PDB file as gemmi writes it, atoms N, CA and C in Angstrom:
CRYST1    1.000    1.000    1.000  90.00  90.00  90.00 P 1                      
ATOM      1  N   UNK A   1      -0.715  -6.556  27.298  1.00  0.00           N  
ATOM      2  CA  UNK A   1      -1.692  -6.233  26.286  1.00  0.00           C  
ATOM      3  C   UNK A   1      -1.582  -7.268  25.167  1.00  0.00           C  
ATOM      4  N   UNK A   2      -2.706  -7.810  24.747  1.00  0.00           N  
ATOM      5  CA  UNK A   2      -2.778  -8.767  23.653  1.00  0.00           C  
ATOM      6  C   UNK A   2      -3.052  -8.047  22.342  1.00  0.00           C  
ATOM      7  N   UNK A   3      -2.966  -8.791  21.254  1.00  0.00           N  
ATOM      8  CA  UNK A   3      -3.178  -8.239  19.920  1.00  0.00           C  
ATOM      9  C   UNK A   3      -4.229  -9.075  19.194  1.00  0.00           C  
ATOM     10  N   UNK A   4      -5.219  -8.392  18.647  1.00  0.00           N  
ATOM     11  CA  UNK A   4      -6.220  -9.046  17.806  1.00  0.00           C  
ATOM     12  C   UNK A   4      -5.843  -8.766  16.360  1.00  0.00           C  
ATOM     13  N   UNK A   5      -5.679  -9.825  15.584  1.00  0.00           N  
ATOM     14  CA  UNK A   5      -5.367  -9.673  14.161  1.00  0.00           C  
ATOM     15  C   UNK A   5      -6.565 -10.146  13.348  1.00  0.00           C  
ATOM     16  N   UNK A   6      -7.026  -9.283  12.472  1.00  0.00           N  
ATOM     17  CA  UNK A   6      -8.172  -9.584  11.614  1.00  0.00           C  
ATOM     18  C   UNK A   6      -7.681  -9.654  10.166  1.00  0.00           C  
ATOM     19  N   UNK A   7      -8.016 -10.741   9.496  1.00  0.00           N  
ATOM     20  CA  UNK A   7      -7.692 -10.894   8.073  1.00  0.00           C  
ATOM     21  C   UNK A   7      -9.002 -11.169   7.341  1.00  0.00           C  
ATOM     22  N   UNK A   8      -9.399 -10.243   6.461  1.00  0.00           N  
ATOM     23  CA  UNK A   8     -10.615 -10.387   5.671  1.00  0.00           C  
ATOM     24  C   UNK A   8     -10.223 -10.619   4.217  1.00  0.00           C  
ATOM     25  N   UNK A   9     -10.981 -11.458   3.507  1.00  0.00           N  
ATOM     26  CA  UNK A   9     -10.626 -11.816   2.132  1.00  0.00           C  
ATOM     27  C   UNK A   9     -11.767 -12.564   1.464  1.00  0.00           C  
ATOM     28  N   UNK A  10     -11.626 -12.749   0.171  1.00  0.00           N  
ATOM     29  CA  UNK A  10     -12.509 -13.615  -0.612  1.00  0.00           C  
ATOM     30  C   UNK A  10     -11.683 -14.786  -1.133  1.00  0.00           C  
ATOM     31  N   UNK A  11     -12.349 -15.862  -1.448  1.00  0.00           N  
ATOM     32  CA  UNK A  11     -11.659 -17.013  -2.029  1.00  0.00           C  
ATOM     33  C   UNK A  11     -11.316 -16.732  -3.488  1.00  0.00           C  
ATOM     34  N   UNK A  12     -10.278 -17.393  -3.967  1.00  0.00           N  
ATOM     35  CA  UNK A  12      -9.902 -17.291  -5.372  1.00  0.00           C  
ATOM     36  C   UNK A  12     -10.964 -17.977  -6.227  1.00  0.00           C  
ATOM     37  N   UNK A  13     -11.068 -17.557  -7.465  1.00  0.00           N  
ATOM     38  CA  UNK A  13     -12.017 -18.166  -8.395  1.00  0.00           C  
ATOM     39  C   UNK A  13     -11.781 -19.668  -8.471  1.00  0.00           C  
ATOM     40  N   UNK A  14     -12.867 -20.422  -8.425  1.00  0.00           N  
ATOM     41  CA  UNK A  14     -12.801 -21.876  -8.570  1.00  0.00           C  
ATOM     42  C   UNK A  14     -12.562 -22.646  -7.289  1.00  0.00           C  
ATOM     43  N   UNK A  15     -12.268 -21.961  -6.189  1.00  0.00           N  
ATOM     44  CA  UNK A  15     -12.028 -22.634  -4.912  1.00  0.00           C  
ATOM     45  C   UNK A  15     -13.365 -22.783  -4.185  1.00  0.00           C  
ATOM     46  N   UNK A  16     -13.685 -24.004  -3.776  1.00  0.00           N  
ATOM     47  CA  UNK A  16     -14.939 -24.232  -3.065  1.00  0.00           C  
ATOM     48  C   UNK A  16     -14.747 -24.002  -1.567  1.00  0.00           C  
ATOM     49  N   UNK A  17     -15.856 -23.720  -0.899  1.00  0.00           N  
ATOM     50  CA  UNK A  17     -15.813 -23.530   0.549  1.00  0.00           C  
ATOM     51  C   UNK A  17     -15.219 -24.759   1.234  1.00  0.00           C  
ATOM     52  N   UNK A  18     -15.627 -25.947   0.813  1.00  0.00           N  
ATOM     53  CA  UNK A  18     -15.157 -27.169   1.473  1.00  0.00           C  
ATOM     54  C   UNK A  18     -13.657 -27.382   1.252  1.00  0.00           C  
ATOM     55  N   UNK A  19     -13.144 -27.085   0.068  1.00  0.00           N  
ATOM     56  CA  UNK A  19     -11.702 -27.185  -0.177  1.00  0.00           C  
ATOM     57  C   UNK A  19     -10.943 -26.226   0.742  1.00  0.00           C  
ATOM     58  N   UNK A  20     -11.465 -25.011   0.813  1.00  0.00           N  
ATOM     59  CA  UNK A  20     -10.800 -24.008   1.638  1.00  0.00           C  
ATOM     60  C   UNK A  20     -10.836 -24.391   3.107  1.00  0.00           C  
ATOM     61  N   UNK A  21     -11.944 -24.893   3.579  1.00  0.00           N  
ATOM     62  CA  UNK A  21     -12.064 -25.248   4.993  1.00  0.00           C  
ATOM     63  C   UNK A  21     -11.079 -26.342   5.384  1.00  0.00           C  
ATOM     64  N   UNK A  22     -10.805 -27.261   4.484  1.00  0.00           N  
ATOM     65  CA  UNK A  22      -9.809 -28.306   4.749  1.00  0.00           C  
ATOM     66  C   UNK A  22      -8.422 -27.680   4.887  1.00  0.00           C  
ATOM     67  N   UNK A  23      -8.074 -26.798   3.951  1.00  0.00           N  
ATOM     68  CA  UNK A  23      -6.766 -26.131   4.000  1.00  0.00           C  
ATOM     69  C   UNK A  23      -6.652 -25.241   5.243  1.00  0.00           C  
ATOM     70  N   UNK A  24      -7.720 -24.526   5.572  1.00  0.00           N  
ATOM     71  CA  UNK A  24      -7.722 -23.648   6.736  1.00  0.00           C  
ATOM     72  C   UNK A  24      -7.552 -24.452   8.022  1.00  0.00           C  
ATOM     73  N   UNK A  25      -8.225 -25.575   8.111  1.00  0.00           N  
ATOM     74  CA  UNK A  25      -8.118 -26.419   9.292  1.00  0.00           C  
ATOM     75  C   UNK A  25      -6.698 -26.969   9.453  1.00  0.00           C  
ATOM     76  N   UNK A  26      -6.091 -27.389   8.348  1.00  0.00           N  
ATOM     77  CA  UNK A  26      -4.711 -27.889   8.406  1.00  0.00           C  
ATOM     78  C   UNK A  26      -3.766 -26.794   8.871  1.00  0.00           C  
ATOM     79  N   UNK A  27      -3.931 -25.590   8.335  1.00  0.00           N  
ATOM     80  CA  UNK A  27      -3.091 -24.460   8.758  1.00  0.00           C  
ATOM     81  C   UNK A  27      -3.302 -24.179  10.242  1.00  0.00           C  
ATOM     82  N   UNK A  28      -4.544 -24.158  10.661  1.00  0.00           N  
ATOM     83  CA  UNK A  28      -4.844 -23.820  12.052  1.00  0.00           C  
ATOM     84  C   UNK A  28      -4.259 -24.845  13.021  1.00  0.00           C  
ATOM     85  N   UNK A  29      -4.502 -26.125  12.775  1.00  0.00           N  
ATOM     86  CA  UNK A  29      -4.105 -27.152  13.727  1.00  0.00           C  
ATOM     87  C   UNK A  29      -2.623 -27.512  13.656  1.00  0.00           C  
ATOM     88  N   UNK A  30      -2.048 -27.491  12.451  1.00  0.00           N  
ATOM     89  CA  UNK A  30      -0.671 -27.981  12.286  1.00  0.00           C  
ATOM     90  C   UNK A  30       0.370 -26.877  12.137  1.00  0.00           C  
ATOM     91  N   UNK A  31      -0.083 -25.636  12.007  1.00  0.00           N  
ATOM     92  CA  UNK A  31       0.860 -24.530  11.948  1.00  0.00           C  
ATOM     93  C   UNK A  31       0.536 -23.476  13.006  1.00  0.00           C  
ATOM     94  N   UNK A  32      -0.632 -22.840  12.892  1.00  0.00           N  
ATOM     95  CA  UNK A  32      -0.949 -21.699  13.757  1.00  0.00           C  
ATOM     96  C   UNK A  32      -0.856 -22.049  15.239  1.00  0.00           C  
ATOM     97  N   UNK A  33      -1.477 -23.148  15.635  1.00  0.00           N  
ATOM     98  CA  UNK A  33      -1.477 -23.489  17.054  1.00  0.00           C  
ATOM     99  C   UNK A  33      -0.134 -24.029  17.539  1.00  0.00           C  
ATOM    100  N   UNK A  34       0.840 -24.105  16.671  1.00  0.00           N  
ATOM    101  CA  UNK A  34       2.206 -24.472  17.062  1.00  0.00           C  
ATOM    102  C   UNK A  34       3.072 -23.226  17.298  1.00  0.00           C  
ATOM    103  N   UNK A  35       2.526 -22.061  16.984  1.00  0.00           N  
ATOM    104  CA  UNK A  35       3.291 -20.813  17.089  1.00  0.00           C  
ATOM    105  C   UNK A  35       3.271 -20.253  18.507  1.00  0.00           C  
ATOM    106  N   UNK A  36       4.445 -19.852  18.997  1.00  0.00           N  
ATOM    107  CA  UNK A  36       4.486 -19.230  20.325  1.00  0.00           C  
ATOM    108  C   UNK A  36       3.640 -17.950  20.359  1.00  0.00           C  
ATOM    109  N   UNK A  37       2.890 -17.800  21.424  1.00  0.00           N  
ATOM    110  CA  UNK A  37       2.126 -16.579  21.618  1.00  0.00           C  
ATOM    111  C   UNK A  37       0.703 -16.597  21.085  1.00  0.00           C  
ATOM    112  N   UNK A  38       0.322 -17.648  20.362  1.00  0.00           N  
ATOM    113  CA  UNK A  38      -1.059 -17.686  19.877  1.00  0.00           C  
ATOM    114  C   UNK A  38      -1.989 -18.042  21.041  1.00  0.00           C  
ATOM    115  N   UNK A  39      -3.076 -17.328  21.121  1.00  0.00           N  
ATOM    116  CA  UNK A  39      -4.068 -17.579  22.162  1.00  0.00           C  
ATOM    117  C   UNK A  39      -5.300 -18.245  21.561  1.00  0.00           C  
ATOM    118  N   UNK A  40      -5.745 -17.745  20.419  1.00  0.00           N  
ATOM    119  CA  UNK A  40      -6.969 -18.269  19.781  1.00  0.00           C  
ATOM    120  C   UNK A  40      -6.967 -17.873  18.330  1.00  0.00           C  
ATOM    121  N   UNK A  41      -7.491 -18.738  17.477  1.00  0.00           N  
ATOM    122  CA  UNK A  41      -7.681 -18.443  16.054  1.00  0.00           C  
ATOM    123  C   UNK A  41      -9.013 -19.035  15.642  1.00  0.00           C  
ATOM    124  N   UNK A  42      -9.795 -18.270  14.889  1.00  0.00           N  
ATOM    125  CA  UNK A  42     -11.069 -18.776  14.395  1.00  0.00           C  
ATOM    126  C   UNK A  42     -11.349 -18.173  13.026  1.00  0.00           C  
ATOM    127  N   UNK A  43     -12.130 -18.888  12.242  1.00  0.00           N  
ATOM    128  CA  UNK A  43     -12.464 -18.489  10.875  1.00  0.00           C  
ATOM    129  C   UNK A  43     -13.972 -18.339  10.764  1.00  0.00           C  
ATOM    130  N   UNK A  44     -14.400 -17.319  10.022  1.00  0.00           N  
ATOM    131  CA  UNK A  44     -15.829 -17.110   9.797  1.00  0.00           C  
ATOM    132  C   UNK A  44     -16.108 -16.779   8.344  1.00  0.00           C  
ATOM    133  N   UNK A  45     -17.348 -16.974   7.946  1.00  0.00           N  
ATOM    134  CA  UNK A  45     -17.783 -16.695   6.577  1.00  0.00           C  
ATOM    135  C   UNK A  45     -19.066 -15.879   6.629  1.00  0.00           C  
ATOM    136  N   UNK A  46     -19.125 -14.813   5.847  1.00  0.00           N  
ATOM    137  CA  UNK A  46     -20.314 -13.962   5.765  1.00  0.00           C  
ATOM    138  C   UNK A  46     -21.274 -14.508   4.709  1.00  0.00           C  
ATOM    139  N   UNK A  47     -22.509 -14.073   4.784  1.00  0.00           N  
ATOM    140  CA  UNK A  47     -23.521 -14.506   3.816  1.00  0.00           C  
ATOM    141  C   UNK A  47     -23.149 -14.148   2.384  1.00  0.00           C  
ATOM    142  N   UNK A  48     -22.401 -13.063   2.193  1.00  0.00           N  
ATOM    143  CA  UNK A  48     -22.030 -12.645   0.837  1.00  0.00           C  
ATOM    144  C   UNK A  48     -20.807 -13.389   0.297  1.00  0.00           C  
ATOM    145  N   UNK A  49     -20.279 -14.358   1.077  1.00  0.00           N  
ATOM    146  CA  UNK A  49     -19.141 -15.152   0.630  1.00  0.00           C  
ATOM    147  C   UNK A  49     -17.789 -14.644   1.099  1.00  0.00           C  
ATOM    148  N   UNK A  50     -17.755 -13.499   1.777  1.00  0.00           N  
ATOM    149  CA  UNK A  50     -16.501 -12.988   2.314  1.00  0.00           C  
ATOM    150  C   UNK A  50     -16.070 -13.848   3.508  1.00  0.00           C  
ATOM    151  N   UNK A  51     -14.771 -13.914   3.719  1.00  0.00           N  
ATOM    152  CA  UNK A  51     -14.204 -14.710   4.811  1.00  0.00           C  
ATOM    153  C   UNK A  51     -13.433 -13.808   5.761  1.00  0.00           C  
ATOM    154  N   UNK A  52     -13.260 -14.301   7.003  1.00  0.00           N  
ATOM    155  CA  UNK A  52     -12.515 -13.579   8.018  1.00  0.00           C  
ATOM    156  C   UNK A  52     -11.783 -14.594   8.891  1.00  0.00           C  
ATOM    157  N   UNK A  53     -10.523 -14.303   9.187  1.00  0.00           N  
ATOM    158  CA  UNK A  53      -9.777 -15.063  10.186  1.00  0.00           C  
ATOM    159  C   UNK A  53      -9.402 -14.095  11.288  1.00  0.00           C  
ATOM    160  N   UNK A  54      -9.747 -14.447  12.523  1.00  0.00           N  
ATOM    161  CA  UNK A  54      -9.427 -13.638  13.688  1.00  0.00           C  
ATOM    162  C   UNK A  54      -8.437 -14.434  14.537  1.00  0.00           C  
ATOM    163  N   UNK A  55      -7.305 -13.812  14.823  1.00  0.00           N  
ATOM    164  CA  UNK A  55      -6.291 -14.466  15.649  1.00  0.00           C  
ATOM    165  C   UNK A  55      -5.950 -13.553  16.815  1.00  0.00           C  
ATOM    166  N   UNK A  56      -5.911 -14.133  17.984  1.00  0.00           N  
ATOM    167  CA  UNK A  56      -5.534 -13.404  19.194  1.00  0.00           C  
ATOM    168  C   UNK A  56      -4.122 -13.838  19.578  1.00  0.00           C  
ATOM    169  N   UNK A  57      -3.220 -12.850  19.658  1.00  0.00           N  
ATOM    170  CA  UNK A  57      -1.811 -13.080  19.974  1.00  0.00           C  
ATOM    171  C   UNK A  57      -1.458 -12.452  21.306  1.00  0.00           C  
ATOM    172  N   UNK A  58      -0.419 -12.969  21.938  1.00  0.00           N  
ATOM    173  CA  UNK A  58       0.084 -12.377  23.179  1.00  0.00           C  
ATOM    174  C   UNK A  58       0.777 -11.050  22.925  1.00  0.00           C  
ATOM    175  N   UNK A  59       1.407 -10.886  21.728  1.00  0.00           N  
ATOM    176  CA  UNK A  59       2.126  -9.650  21.436  1.00  0.00           C  
ATOM    177  C   UNK A  59       2.293  -9.459  19.928  1.00  0.00           C  
ATOM    178  N   UNK A  60       2.612  -8.238  19.533  1.00  0.00           N  
ATOM    179  CA  UNK A  60       2.917  -7.954  18.127  1.00  0.00           C  
ATOM    180  C   UNK A  60       4.141  -8.740  17.668  1.00  0.00           C  
ATOM    181  N   UNK A  61       5.145  -8.838  18.531  1.00  0.00           N  
ATOM    182  CA  UNK A  61       6.380  -9.546  18.165  1.00  0.00           C  
ATOM    183  C   UNK A  61       6.095 -11.013  17.847  1.00  0.00           C  
ATOM    184  N   UNK A  62       5.213 -11.637  18.604  1.00  0.00           N  
ATOM    185  CA  UNK A  62       4.896 -13.039  18.345  1.00  0.00           C  
ATOM    186  C   UNK A  62       4.068 -13.193  17.073  1.00  0.00           C  
ATOM    187  N   UNK A  63       3.190 -12.254  16.798  1.00  0.00           N  
ATOM    188  CA  UNK A  63       2.440 -12.282  15.539  1.00  0.00           C  
ATOM    189  C   UNK A  63       3.394 -12.117  14.358  1.00  0.00           C  
ATOM    190  N   UNK A  64       4.348 -11.193  14.482  1.00  0.00           N  
ATOM    191  CA  UNK A  64       5.351 -10.993  13.437  1.00  0.00           C  
ATOM    192  C   UNK A  64       6.196 -12.246  13.233  1.00  0.00           C  
ATOM    193  N   UNK A  65       6.590 -12.895  14.321  1.00  0.00           N  
ATOM    194  CA  UNK A  65       7.400 -14.112  14.233  1.00  0.00           C  
ATOM    195  C   UNK A  65       6.642 -15.224  13.514  1.00  0.00           C  
ATOM    196  N   UNK A  66       5.341 -15.315  13.743  1.00  0.00           N  
ATOM    197  CA  UNK A  66       4.533 -16.313  13.049  1.00  0.00           C  
ATOM    198  C   UNK A  66       4.488 -16.030  11.548  1.00  0.00           C  
ATOM    199  N   UNK A  67       4.369 -14.759  11.188  1.00  0.00           N  
ATOM    200  CA  UNK A  67       4.398 -14.387   9.769  1.00  0.00           C  
ATOM    201  C   UNK A  67       5.694 -14.860   9.122  1.00  0.00           C  
ATOM    202  N   UNK A  68       6.805 -14.639   9.796  1.00  0.00           N  
ATOM    203  CA  UNK A  68       8.104 -15.051   9.269  1.00  0.00           C  
ATOM    204  C   UNK A  68       8.210 -16.569   9.179  1.00  0.00           C  
ATOM    205  N   UNK A  69       7.713 -17.270  10.185  1.00  0.00           N  
ATOM    206  CA  UNK A  69       7.767 -18.735  10.198  1.00  0.00           C  
ATOM    207  C   UNK A  69       6.926 -19.346   9.080  1.00  0.00           C  
ATOM    208  N   UNK A  70       5.870 -18.646   8.670  1.00  0.00           N  
ATOM    209  CA  UNK A  70       4.970 -19.171   7.653  1.00  0.00           C  
ATOM    210  C   UNK A  70       5.471 -19.046   6.229  1.00  0.00           C  
ATOM    211  N   UNK A  71       6.531 -18.299   6.018  1.00  0.00           N  
ATOM    212  CA  UNK A  71       7.026 -18.043   4.664  1.00  0.00           C  
ATOM    213  C   UNK A  71       7.330 -19.333   3.913  1.00  0.00           C  
ATOM    214  N   UNK A  72       7.927 -20.309   4.585  1.00  0.00           N  
ATOM    215  CA  UNK A  72       8.319 -21.552   3.925  1.00  0.00           C  
ATOM    216  C   UNK A  72       7.448 -22.743   4.310  1.00  0.00           C  
ATOM    217  N   UNK A  73       6.294 -22.503   4.902  1.00  0.00           N  
ATOM    218  CA  UNK A  73       5.424 -23.597   5.348  1.00  0.00           C  
ATOM    219  C   UNK A  73       4.425 -23.973   4.252  1.00  0.00           C  
ATOM    220  N   UNK A  74       4.337 -25.263   3.938  1.00  0.00           N  
ATOM    221  CA  UNK A  74       3.439 -25.750   2.881  1.00  0.00           C  
ATOM    222  C   UNK A  74       1.971 -25.472   3.188  1.00  0.00           C  
ATOM    223  N   UNK A  75       1.575 -25.567   4.447  1.00  0.00           N  
ATOM    224  CA  UNK A  75       0.162 -25.324   4.803  1.00  0.00           C  
ATOM    225  C   UNK A  75      -0.203 -23.866   4.588  1.00  0.00           C  
ATOM    226  N   UNK A  76       0.717 -22.968   4.916  1.00  0.00           N  
ATOM    227  CA  UNK A  76       0.482 -21.532   4.703  1.00  0.00           C  
ATOM    228  C   UNK A  76       0.421 -21.243   3.205  1.00  0.00           C  
ATOM    229  N   UNK A  77       1.313 -21.841   2.444  1.00  0.00           N  
ATOM    230  CA  UNK A  77       1.313 -21.653   0.986  1.00  0.00           C  
ATOM    231  C   UNK A  77       0.013 -22.141   0.368  1.00  0.00           C  
ATOM    232  N   UNK A  78      -0.467 -23.297   0.802  1.00  0.00           N  
ATOM    233  CA  UNK A  78      -1.734 -23.837   0.270  1.00  0.00           C  
ATOM    234  C   UNK A  78      -2.894 -22.902   0.608  1.00  0.00           C  
ATOM    235  N   UNK A  79      -2.948 -22.438   1.857  1.00  0.00           N  
ATOM    236  CA  UNK A  79      -3.983 -21.498   2.296  1.00  0.00           C  
ATOM    237  C   UNK A  79      -3.967 -20.256   1.406  1.00  0.00           C  
ATOM    238  N   UNK A  80      -2.793 -19.663   1.228  1.00  0.00           N  
ATOM    239  CA  UNK A  80      -2.691 -18.437   0.434  1.00  0.00           C  
ATOM    240  C   UNK A  80      -3.049 -18.664  -1.023  1.00  0.00           C  
ATOM    241  N   UNK A  81      -2.793 -19.852  -1.543  1.00  0.00           N  
ATOM    242  CA  UNK A  81      -3.112 -20.140  -2.946  1.00  0.00           C  
ATOM    243  C   UNK A  81      -4.612 -20.196  -3.187  1.00  0.00           C  
ATOM    244  N   UNK A  82      -5.385 -20.328  -2.127  1.00  0.00           N  
ATOM    245  CA  UNK A  82      -6.836 -20.460  -2.247  1.00  0.00           C  
ATOM    246  C   UNK A  82      -7.583 -19.146  -2.066  1.00  0.00           C  
ATOM    247  N   UNK A  83      -6.864 -18.082  -1.719  1.00  0.00           N  
ATOM    248  CA  UNK A  83      -7.544 -16.806  -1.517  1.00  0.00           C  
ATOM    249  C   UNK A  83      -7.174 -15.819  -2.626  1.00  0.00           C  
ATOM    250  N   UNK A  84      -8.084 -14.908  -2.870  1.00  0.00           N  
ATOM    251  CA  UNK A  84      -7.858 -13.842  -3.844  1.00  0.00           C  
ATOM    252  C   UNK A  84      -7.011 -12.775  -3.148  1.00  0.00           C  
ATOM    253  N   UNK A  85      -5.730 -12.762  -3.453  1.00  0.00           N  
ATOM    254  CA  UNK A  85      -4.802 -11.871  -2.754  1.00  0.00           C  
ATOM    255  C   UNK A  85      -5.138 -10.392  -2.928  1.00  0.00           C  
ATOM    256  N   UNK A  86      -5.848 -10.061  -3.993  1.00  0.00           N  
ATOM    257  CA  UNK A  86      -6.244  -8.657  -4.218  1.00  0.00           C  
ATOM    258  C   UNK A  86      -7.285  -8.192  -3.201  1.00  0.00           C  
ATOM    259  N   UNK A  87      -7.967  -9.143  -2.553  1.00  0.00           N  
ATOM    260  CA  UNK A  87      -9.031  -8.784  -1.613  1.00  0.00           C  
ATOM    261  C   UNK A  87      -8.579  -8.818  -0.155  1.00  0.00           C  
ATOM    262  N   UNK A  88      -7.356  -9.242   0.099  1.00  0.00           N  
ATOM    263  CA  UNK A  88      -6.885  -9.425   1.476  1.00  0.00           C  
ATOM    264  C   UNK A  88      -6.695  -8.082   2.180  1.00  0.00           C  
ATOM    265  N   UNK A  89      -7.250  -8.010   3.377  1.00  0.00           N  
ATOM    266  CA  UNK A  89      -7.078  -6.852   4.249  1.00  0.00           C  
ATOM    267  C   UNK A  89      -6.724  -7.379   5.633  1.00  0.00           C  
ATOM    268  N   UNK A  90      -5.595  -6.930   6.165  1.00  0.00           N  
ATOM    269  CA  UNK A  90      -5.143  -7.356   7.486  1.00  0.00           C  
ATOM    270  C   UNK A  90      -4.993  -6.127   8.366  1.00  0.00           C  
ATOM    271  N   UNK A  91      -5.480  -6.245   9.583  1.00  0.00           N  
ATOM    272  CA  UNK A  91      -5.361  -5.133  10.539  1.00  0.00           C  
ATOM    273  C   UNK A  91      -5.160  -5.727  11.920  1.00  0.00           C  
ATOM    274  N   UNK A  92      -4.317  -5.083  12.700  1.00  0.00           N  
ATOM    275  CA  UNK A  92      -4.087  -5.501  14.074  1.00  0.00           C  
ATOM    276  C   UNK A  92      -4.599  -4.427  15.039  1.00  0.00           C  
ATOM    277  N   UNK A  93      -5.126  -4.905  16.153  1.00  0.00           N  
ATOM    278  CA  UNK A  93      -5.677  -4.036  17.182  1.00  0.00           C  
ATOM    279  C   UNK A  93      -5.098  -4.434  18.542  1.00  0.00           C  
ATOM    280  N   UNK A  94      -4.710  -3.461  19.337  1.00  0.00           N  
ATOM    281  CA  UNK A  94      -4.309  -3.734  20.717  1.00  0.00           C  
ATOM    282  C   UNK A  94      -5.559  -3.878  21.565  1.00  0.00           C  
ATOM    283  N   UNK A  95      -5.569  -4.907  22.403  1.00  0.00           N  
ATOM    284  CA  UNK A  95      -6.719  -5.082  23.297  1.00  0.00           C  
ATOM    285  C   UNK A  95      -6.688  -4.007  24.378  1.00  0.00           C  
ATOM    286  N   UNK A  96      -7.828  -3.696  24.908  1.00  0.00           N  
ATOM    287  CA  UNK A  96      -7.936  -2.647  25.916  1.00  0.00           C  
ATOM    288  C   UNK A  96      -8.230  -3.185  27.303  1.00  0.00           C  
ATOM    289  N   UNK A  97      -8.368  -4.481  27.423  1.00  0.00           N  
ATOM    290  CA  UNK A  97      -8.651  -5.058  28.758  1.00  0.00           C  
ATOM    291  C   UNK A  97      -7.469  -5.801  29.313  1.00  0.00           C  
TER     292      UNK A  97                                                      
END                                                                             
């Protein structure tokens, strides 16, 4: 069984979409896709300016391990500095197929 992780959020005040997309791309290519168990990660933006990152993991344990690995990573820190932490909502779902 795989795990779908959804992270919804808004950008911090003063952060432009283009600045964020650069930071998100760096995190995705140089950190996320280096993590064991990652299957797919993608980012989306709603018309109202809300953002979403969807990550598909092989297991909860591997998703948890990635969280721990990101604590001291500069790309993760930069990404987090660009989002409004008060708006962050994360939820994980077990796949049914």
